[in-house]
N, C-alpha and C positions, 0 to 999 in steps of 0.2 A: 473441580476442573474450571479453571478461569477462562471466560470469553475474551475477544479482542479483536480489531478492526484489520482485517487483511487488506492492504493497499491494493489500489487498481493503477490500469496503466499510468504510468509517470508519477507515481503517486508515493515512492520510496520514504519521504518526507510525511506522508500518512502514516505509514506503518514505523518510524522512527518514535514520532510524538504519542503513538498509541503505548508503547513501552514507557517512556517517560513519564504518561499520563498516571501511571500508578505513585510514582515519587510524587508529582504535582497534586495529587489527592491528600498525600498525608501535609504538605507544606502549606495548602490552601483549604480549610475546611469547607468552606461553601462550595469548591469543585465538587468534593466527594461527595456531597447531598443533592447536587443537580445535575441530572443528565443531561439537559440542554446547554448547561456552562462547559460540560466536558465534549460535547459536540462541537461547541464552538470553538474551544481553544484547539481541536484538531482541525476544522473545517477553513477557520479565516486562512489559515496560508493557503487554502486551495482558493479562497474567492480573491486573495492578492495574486495569486498565480495566473487567474483567469483576466483579470486588469494586465499583469506583465505580459501576457504572450498577447493580448488583444494590442497593445502598443507596441510589442516587441516589431510587428511586422514594420511598421512605421518606420519606427530608429534605425533597423537594418537598412532599408532601402535609403533612409535619408544620410544617415550619418555613418553606415557601413558596420561589419560583423566585430570588431574589435572594440569598438565604441560601446555598442551592445552589450558584449561579454564585460567590459569594465564598470558601467552602469549596474549591470547586474550583481558584479562582485561587492560594489559598495552598498547596496540593498541589502546583501546577505549581512555585510559587517554591521550595518545598523539595526538590524534586527536581531544580531546575535548579541550586541551590547544591551538592547532594551531586555530581551529574555533573561541575560544573566543576571541582571539589576533589578527584575520587575518586584516591586514590594506587596502586588497584588494582582488577581487575574485580567484586571483590565491592561494593565500594561504591559502582560504577557501576551494579550490577545493583540495588542499593537504591532508587538514584535514580531508575532508570528505573521501578522498582514505583511509587514516588511520583507521578511523572509519569502513570503509566497509571490510578491512581486519580482524578487530576483529569481526565485524557480522558475517563474512564467517565462520570463523573458529569456533567461537561459536555455529553457526548454525546446524552443524553437528557434536560438540562435546557434546552439552547438552542434547541432546536425547539418546545417547549412554551412557554419564555417568549416567544420570537420570533411564534408562532402568536396572539398575546393582542395586539403594538405595531402592525396594520395602521392606519392613517389616525386616528393618535395624535400628531399633533404638538403640541397643546397641554400633553399631557401629558409630552411630551420639551423642551419650551420650559420646564415649570417645573423639570424636573429638572436641566436645564443652569444656571438661575439659583441653582440651589444650589451650582453647582459652579464657575461663572464670575463673574469682575465683570460688572455689566448692559452695559458696554460692548462686552462680547465676545459676548455670547450669540447675537445676530443674525448675526456673521459665522461664528460656529460653526453654527448651524442650518444656513445657506447652505452651508458646507464639507461638514457629513453629504449632504445633499441632492444636491449635486454628485457626492459619492463613490456614492451609491446609484446614481445615474443611469449611473454611469460603471461599475459593479460588473460581475462575472463572466458569461459566456455562459448560465451555469446559470440565474440570476435570469430572464434574457429567455425561456428555453425552458420555464422553470416556468410564468410567468404566462402565456405564450400557446400552451402547448401541453398536451392532456390527460396527465394523471400516467402512465396506462398506455402511452400510446403512445409517450412518452419513455423509458419504461424500457425498452421494446422495440426500439425504435431503439438504444439504447444498449447492449443484451444482444447485438445482432447485430453491431455494431461491434468489442465486446470479443471476441465467437468468433471473428470474421475475424482479429483482432490475435493473437490466443493461437495460431490455426492457422497464422500466418505466423510468427511467432515458433519454434513447433516445428519448421515447416520448415526455417527458417534454421539452428537449430542441429542439426538432423540432417544436412542438408549439410557444415555446418563439422566433425562429427564424422567423417561419411564421407570429406571430402577434408580430413582434418587435415595439417597439413605433416611431410614426413618429418624423421627425424633421419639427419643425414650423419656416416658414419664417419670422414672427412677432418676434418670440421669439429671432430668431438669429440676426434679426435686432438691438436687443438691445444691443448687444455686437461686434457693427459692426469692429471695428478694430482687433477682433481677430475670424474672420469667417474664418472657416476651406477652405483652396484656393480650394481643389477638390470641395466642396460644391459651392462656389462661381462662378468656371467657367461650373458647371454644368448646362446643358441646360434644364436640368428636375428637377427642384426642388421639385416638388410635388410629385414624387415619392421617394424621399429619408426617410430612416429611421434611426434607431439607429445602427443597425448592418451595415449598408453601411457607415455610420460616423464613426465607430469605424476603419474599414477596410482601411479608406483612405490612399493613397499611400506615401504622402511625403508634408509637414510634417504629422507625424501623429497627430491624432483629437481624440475629446471626446464630450462627450455629457453632458450640464449644463442643468439639469431638469428644469421644470417649477416650478414657486415659489407657486402655488397652488396646484399641486399635482405632486407626482415623475411619475404618470402614464400618466398624460397631455404630447402631444407633447414639446419637450425641443428644446436647439439650439445647431448647431453641430459647434464645435469650435476648433483652435489650441491647442494640447495638452502641455502643460508644466506648470512650477509651478506656474509661474505669472497668467495666465489664471483660474488656478484651482483657487488663492486665490481672483479672481475677482467675478467667479462663485458662492464662497463660502460667498464672501460679499453683495450680492445682495439678499435680504429676505431667508437668509440660503438655498438657493438654494443646489441640490447633483450633484458632478461631476462623472461621470462614464468613464473608459478607459479601461477595463478589460472585462465589461459585460454590458448588459442592464437591465434597470428596468423591473420588469415583475411581474404578479399576480399569476404565476407558482412557485414562488421559494418554497411556503410550500411543493409541491409535490416534488421538488427535494430533498428536505429535508427528507421527508418520503423514497424517494428511496433510499437516501444514508443511512438512519438508516437501512431500510430494507438490504441492503447490507453487512453493519458491522454485523449485528445480523446474517446474511446467513453466512456469511466467516468465523467469527470467529470461533465458537465451531466445524466446519466442516474443511473447506479448509484449515483454516488458523492454524489448530493444527494435526489434524488427520494423514495428509501425512508424517510428522515430526515422528510421532509413529509407524506407519506401516513402515516408511523407517529403524527405528532401530529393526523390528522384523523379516522382509524377509530374512537376509543374515545369513549364517555362521558365526561361531564368528572368525572363521580365516580370513572373508574377511571384517568384520562389518566395520573397519576403511577405507579402501580403497574404497568400495561399496557406504559407508555413503559420502564420498568427492564427488565421480562422481556423485551422485544424488543430493547433495547440489551444486554442480558447474553446473549443467544443470537448477535447479531450481535459480539461480543468473543471468545467462544468460541470460532466460526469462524476469528476472526481469530487467536487463539492458536495453532489447529491448523494453520493455513498458516505462520505466523512458525517454529513450534518443529519444522516438519518438513520445511520448503523444502530446506534445505543436504543433510538427509542423504537425502530422495530424488533431489538431482541427484548426489549421488556413488553411490547405491545404483543408478539406473536412468537415468541421464543426463538431461540440462536439457531435450531433446527430448521426452522420454516425461512427464516432470513438466510441461511448459507444455500437453501433449496434455490430461493427465489435469484440468488446470485448464480447458480447453475444453471437455470431455465435460461438465464439472458446471454450467458456462455454459449449455451446451445444455440442460440439464435445468431449469435456472434458468429459462430462456427459455419452456419447455411450463409451469411451475411458474405464472408471470405472467399468461399466454395465459388458463388454464383458471381460476384461483383468486384472482387479485388482483382487487380491484373499482376502478372508477373514482371518485375522490373530488373531482375539481375542480369548483367550483361547487354540491356538493351539503352540504346543511345536514347536522348530524349526525345529526338525528333520521332523515333519508333512509338515510345511511349505516347506521344501526341496523339497518333494516328490510331492508336490502339484505344484511347479513350474515346476519341470521337466517334470512332466505328459503334461504340457501345455494346460489342458483341460479349456473349456471354460465354466464358471460357470454363467449362466443367471440368474439361481434363486437364487437373493441376500438375499433374503429373509431366506433362509434355513439356518438352526444353525448347521452349520458344526462343531464347537467346542463340540459339545453335544454328536456328532456321533463319534468323537476322544476319548471322555472321555467313552463311552459306550465299545467301543472295547478295551482300555485299561482295564476297569475292566473285561471284558472276558478273 
């Protein structure tokens, strides 16, 4: 079962590159051998995002939202070209930095821009008339309306549910999913596939040196084989069933081909075969389902609602920068953590952090749905702790305004 990096808040780009990393390892062998290089490819976009978010606030206040979005798009384009044409990992990393700059700038600009576009169909139509021929404007308007009506579960929940309640429900799901993933990887490591002396002898010239020199052959399992010091080793599965004991061999392209050539065996270097794989998929699916409509979107909405207009650009940039710094820490440390303490303990640490985040939201985060900015300012200035997060404060405000 293969491990992977789960993206954190605002980190869709982190999750995407984690999947692409499997193919990048094949194209650049140096990446396959160096954990730090793999982490750098993932995290350099986040490092760029920190800078992009930091300067994005100033650009928004100085030149406006549209200019900031246009600059972000240009940075995306440059980064994509560099990554597509990258002849080596260094150029790939530079491309990732450019993409990160764009991501960081867009991450704090888009919520501010969108928070100003509610019920402004006339302005949208005027803009479309500058782009499309008159005969196509109406059709484009209808297409945009249809697309909006069909959009992601997140918008439905955000419009129909209080912000704080949605974040809390999301975090509860995240905690459960991370706990499940931690348990699955713990069971996978505890019940790792055994290494067979008989199976290994079939590939005698390619036997893993650490396994050959070990005096305790009978206690070797797949996890120990993959962690062999020098040279790196892999597991060639049994020809009868991938869950039966396999052979521990030197890891290189030649041995990989030899393994595949014998009765279509499977070759493992980054994870062990396991019967718990379906549980890991459930845990990952639960994480995505829980994260996306809540923690994936609501913090950005709240971030655009809690600041006075005169400070929205700067404060939004500060918040986005803090977010991307957290992303950088996760991206740059995940693989090293899994190697040092194991995948199970790594997910458990993230689970504990999520529990801390849950208590933080319960105690410190205000409910902003339906509240005018003046009321939000008063709420934050009072610094009161609102533990009754189910209370619909915006209804009280509405009643007071009517009175």
